[in-house]
N, C-alpha and C positions, 0 to 999 in steps of 0.2 A: 587547476580548479580544485577547490576543496569540496569534498562531499559532506552533506549534512544528513541528519537523521530526521525523517518525517513520520508523523502518525497520520494514517489515512482511515477515515470512517465512511461507510456508505452501505448500499444495499445492492443486491443482484437478484435477478429472477431465477428461481430454481423451481422448475415445474410450474405450478400455478401461483406460487407464493413468493414473497420477497424475503430474502435472508439477509440479516445484518452481518457486516464484517468490520473488523478493525485490524489493520496491519501496520507494522513498523518496517520502513525500508530506508536504505541509504541511496541518495542521489545528489546530483548537483543542483537541480531545480525542480519546481513543482510540475513543469511540463514533462520532465523525465519520469517523475513519479506516476503521473497519469498514464504514460505509455507502459510503464512496468506493470501497473495494475491491470490495464486492458490486456496486455500480453499474457500475464500469469493466469488470469481467469479464463481467457480464451483457450490457452493450451491445456490447462488442468481440468477445466469444467466444460469446455466447448460452448462457452457463452459469448454471444456477439456483443460488441461495444454498446449497442443500443439498449442492452438489458443490464448494464452495469451503471449504477448511479452513485457517483462520488459526491458525498455531502460535505466533507471537511478534510482539508489538508493543512496540517500545521507543523512547523518546525519545532522539534523538541531537543532538549539537551541530553547528553549521555546519561545523566543521573535520572532523568524521567523515563528512559527507555526500559521496557519490560522484557523484550526479546533477548534471550541469552546469546543468540548468534550475532545479533546486531552489536551487543556489548563487546563480545569477543573480537569482532572485526574492527571495532572502533578503538579498542585498547592496543591492538597490535600495531 
């Protein structure tokens, strides 16, 4: 299975307010991306899944990617 680059946008509850986020990740499918987002926010910020709101997931090309780590991993 070939991995793809996805751009994820959404919000999460931090204290009493919502914070916006945009992340670029590599995965095989959108379902894998959702699990990675939930896992990352849960482990780094101690936020439950019900407080993470994924608004958009779209596949992007390597040229559209902004994250230098994603670019480096994709070129290798």
